[in-house]
C-alpha positions as CSV (number, residue, x, y, z in Angstrom):
1,M,20.2,2.5,39.5
2,R,18.4,-1.2,39.3
3,V,18.9,-2.6,35.4
4,P,15.7,-4.7,35.2
5,D,16.1,-8.4,34.6
6,H,14.5,-8.5,31.5
7,D,17.1,-6.2,30.0
8,L,20.3,-8.5,32.0
9,D,18.4,-11.8,30.3
10,D,19.2,-9.9,26.7
11,L,22.2,-8.7,27.3
12,A,23.4,-12.1,28.4
13,A,21.6,-14.0,25.7
14,T,23.5,-11.3,23.3
15,V,27.1,-12.2,24.9
16,A,26.0,-15.9,25.0
17,R,25.6,-15.8,21.1
18,L,28.6,-13.2,20.3
19,V,30.8,-15.7,22.4
20,T,29.6,-18.9,20.4
21,D,29.8,-16.8,17.0
22,G,33.2,-16.1,17.7
23,Q,33.6,-19.6,18.4
24,R,32.2,-21.1,15.7
25,V,34.5,-18.6,13.4
26,D,37.5,-19.6,14.9
27,E,36.5,-23.2,14.1
28,T,36.1,-22.5,10.4
29,L,39.5,-20.5,10.7
30,T,41.2,-23.2,12.3
31,R,39.7,-25.9,9.7
32,L,40.7,-23.9,6.8
33,V,44.2,-23.1,8.0
34,D,44.4,-27.1,8.8
35,E,43.6,-27.8,5.2
36,A,46.0,-25.1,3.9
37,E,48.7,-26.6,5.7
38,S,47.7,-30.1,4.6
39,R,48.2,-29.3,1.0
40,P,51.6,-29.9,-0.6
41,D,53.8,-26.8,-1.2
42,P,54.3,-26.3,-4.6
43,S,57.1,-24.4,-4.3
44,A,59.2,-27.1,-2.2
45,P,62.5,-29.0,-3.8
46,G,60.6,-31.8,-6.0
47,A,57.4,-30.1,-6.7
48,T,55.8,-29.2,-10.0
49,G,54.9,-25.9,-10.8
50,S,55.6,-22.7,-9.0
51,R,54.0,-20.6,-6.3
52,E,52.0,-18.4,-8.1
53,E,50.4,-15.2,-6.1
54,P,46.4,-15.4,-6.6
55,S,45.6,-12.9,-10.0
56,S,43.0,-11.4,-7.9
57,I,41.9,-10.2,-4.4
58,F,38.8,-11.8,-4.2
59,I,38.2,-14.2,-1.8
60,L,36.9,-16.9,-4.2
61,A,40.2,-17.0,-6.1
62,L,42.3,-17.2,-2.5
63,D,43.2,-20.4,-0.9
64,G,44.5,-22.3,2.1
65,R,46.1,-19.6,4.3
66,A,45.5,-16.6,2.1
67,Y,41.5,-17.6,2.2
68,A,41.6,-18.0,6.0
69,E,43.4,-14.6,6.6
70,E,41.0,-12.9,4.0
71,L,38.0,-14.6,5.8
72,A,39.0,-13.3,9.3
73,A,39.6,-9.9,8.3
74,L,36.3,-10.0,6.4
75,A,34.6,-11.4,9.7
76,T,36.0,-8.3,11.7
77,W,34.7,-6.0,8.9
78,V,31.1,-7.8,9.4
79,H,31.1,-8.3,13.1
80,H,32.2,-4.8,14.0
81,L,31.1,-2.7,11.1
82,F,28.6,-4.3,9.1
83,L,26.1,-6.0,11.2
84,P,26.1,-2.8,13.9
85,V,25.4,-0.4,11.2
86,Y,23.3,-2.7,8.6
87,G,22.1,-5.8,10.9
88,R,18.4,-4.7,10.7
89,E,15.7,-6.9,12.4
90,I,15.7,-11.1,11.5
91,T,12.5,-11.9,9.9
92,A,11.1,-14.5,7.5
93,G,11.5,-11.5,5.0
94,R,14.9,-10.3,6.1
95,P,17.1,-14.1,7.1
96,W,20.3,-13.8,8.4
97,C,22.7,-16.4,9.7
98,A,25.1,-16.4,12.1
99,R,27.4,-19.1,10.4
100,W,27.8,-17.0,7.2
101,P,31.2,-18.1,6.3
102,E,29.8,-21.7,6.0
103,H,27.9,-19.7,3.0
104,P,30.2,-19.6,-0.1
105,E,27.5,-17.4,-2.0
106,A,27.7,-15.3,1.3
107,V,31.2,-15.2,1.6
108,A,31.5,-13.9,-2.1
109,R,29.1,-11.1,-1.9
110,L,30.1,-10.0,2.0
111,H,33.7,-10.0,0.5
112,A,32.8,-8.1,-2.6
113,L,30.9,-5.5,-0.5
114,W,33.8,-4.8,1.9
115,L,36.4,-4.2,-1.1
116,A,33.7,-1.9,-2.4
117,W,33.5,-0.2,1.0
118,Q,37.7,0.1,1.3
119,Q,37.7,1.8,-2.2
120,L,34.8,3.8,-1.9
121,T,35.9,5.0,1.7
122,D,38.7,5.8,1.1
123,A,39.8,9.8,0.8
124,E,40.8,9.9,-2.6
125,A,37.1,8.1,-3.5
126,G,35.9,11.9,-2.9
127,L,33.2,13.3,-1.2
128,T,30.5,11.1,-2.7
129,G,32.3,7.6,-2.4
130,P,30.4,6.6,0.8
131,A,27.1,7.3,-1.0
132,V,27.8,5.5,-4.1
133,W,28.8,2.7,-2.2
134,H,25.5,2.8,-0.3
135,R,23.2,3.1,-3.6
136,D,25.6,0.6,-5.8
137,H,26.9,-1.6,-3.6
138,L,25.4,-2.6,-0.2
139,D,21.8,-2.0,-1.2
140,P,21.6,-4.5,-4.0
141,T,24.2,-7.2,-1.8
142,L,21.5,-6.4,1.2
143,Q,18.6,-7.1,-1.1
144,H,20.2,-10.6,-2.9
145,L,21.8,-11.5,0.7
146,R,19.0,-11.2,2.9
147,S,16.3,-12.0,0.3
148,P,13.8,-15.1,1.6
149,D,15.4,-17.0,-1.6
150,G,19.2,-15.7,-0.8
151,P,22.0,-18.0,0.7
152,F,20.2,-17.8,4.2
153,G,16.5,-18.9,3.3
154,A,17.0,-22.1,4.8
155,C,18.7,-20.3,7.9
156,T,17.6,-18.1,11.0
157,T,13.9,-16.2,10.2
158,S,13.4,-15.2,13.9
159,P,16.2,-14.6,16.7
160,A,14.5,-16.5,19.1
161,R,14.9,-19.5,16.8
162,P,18.7,-19.8,15.7
163,H,18.5,-22.2,12.7
164,H,21.3,-23.1,10.0
165,R,21.3,-25.1,7.0
166,L,23.3,-25.1,3.6
167,L,21.1,-25.3,0.8
168,P,22.3,-27.8,-2.2
169,S,24.0,-26.4,-4.9
170,P,23.2,-27.1,-8.1
171,E,25.1,-30.3,-9.7
172,A,28.2,-29.2,-11.9
173,A,27.6,-30.0,-16.2
174,G,28.8,-33.5,-16.7
175,A,29.7,-34.5,-12.9
């Protein structure tokens, strides 16, 4: 059986894109771990303060190695479950960014979605748990995340023309 050349080209492009995406996630994780290791350890002798567990499991409450590990786990869920099932086509009306870990809002929204997924797909959530997750968590998150004015608004709007740009955040009051 012969596979048409255009199918092979599509497959090769997809594999190349996935390899590049994986390398970018690895680079981001390496950078985050390096940053965490360069910070002083508050539990070291002579350090002020004590080492405390985060008061929240939400990714924005984590830092250093804990953040990097949580981001790696989130990336696995995003790339192996979320995108294959819910990724949909990239258009001007539904932008996406392969470098989503570099968008803090996207990381926060995807992490919250993942936490809800973990809770509502557990057997203890009952038979309606997955439906509640879709209605109350997935649909609103996708509306914000993939909106033209969402965190990916300046990124890829056509799979043929990948693009990445972080939009500037408003300055904090008093800055």
